[in-house]
C-alpha positions in Angstrom: 67.9 132.3 120.3 69.6 135.5 121.1 72.0 135.8 123.9 72.3 138.7 126.2 75.2 139.9 124.2 73.5 140.3 121.2 74.8 137.1 119.5 71.8 135.0 117.9 72.2 131.6 117.6 70.4 129.2 115.1 69.3 127.1 118.4 69.9 126.8 122.0 72.9 124.3 121.6 76.3 125.2 122.8 79.5 122.9 122.7 81.3 123.2 125.5 85.3 123.6 125.6 87.1 120.6 125.4 90.8 119.4 125.4 91.7 116.9 123.4 95.4 117.0 123.6 96.2 116.9 120.0 98.4 120.0 119.5 101.9 119.8 118.6 104.4 122.3 120.2 101.3 124.4 121.5 99.9 124.6 118.1 96.6 123.7 116.8 96.7 121.0 114.1 94.8 121.0 110.7 92.7 117.9 112.1 91.1 120.3 114.3 90.0 122.2 111.7 88.1 119.3 110.3 86.7 118.4 113.6 85.1 121.8 114.2 83.8 122.4 110.8 82.0 119.2 110.9 80.4 120.5 114.2 79.9 124.2 113.2 75.9 123.6 112.2 75.2 122.6 115.8 75.3 126.1 117.3 77.8 128.0 119.1 81.0 126.0 119.9 83.4 127.2 122.7 86.3 125.7 121.7 89.5 124.1 123.3 90.7 124.7 126.7 93.7 126.9 125.7 97.1 127.9 127.1 97.2 131.7 127.7 100.9 132.0 128.5 104.1 129.7 128.6 103.5 129.1 132.1 99.7 128.3 132.1 100.3 124.9 130.5 97.9 122.6 132.4 98.1 119.5 129.9 100.4 118.5 127.5 100.0 118.7 123.8 97.1 121.4 124.3 97.1 124.7 122.0 98.0 128.2 123.3 96.7 131.5 122.1 99.8 133.9 123.5 102.1 133.8 120.5 101.6 135.3 116.7 102.6 131.7 115.6 99.8 130.4 117.6 97.2 132.8 116.5 98.0 132.1 112.9 97.4 128.5 113.4 93.9 129.3 115.2 92.9 131.2 111.8 92.8 127.7 110.2 90.3 126.8 112.8 88.0 129.9 112.8 88.0 129.8 108.7 86.8 126.5 108.7 
């Protein structure tokens, strides 16, 4: 299945974003890598609802993506 963006998916399954509230100090945790790796063959995964700035925290214990430390923590997920 090919999206309008040109991205080709194995199937038409898309896993919606979720907020599981498992982050520590706005950093995604290694257990999330296991969670997403187990589901990677399902199709496109649109991952966590994420903080985009220190003033944009909607829920406690959610991961951010606005600092260098947070970006590094997310690499564990994307590598998995």
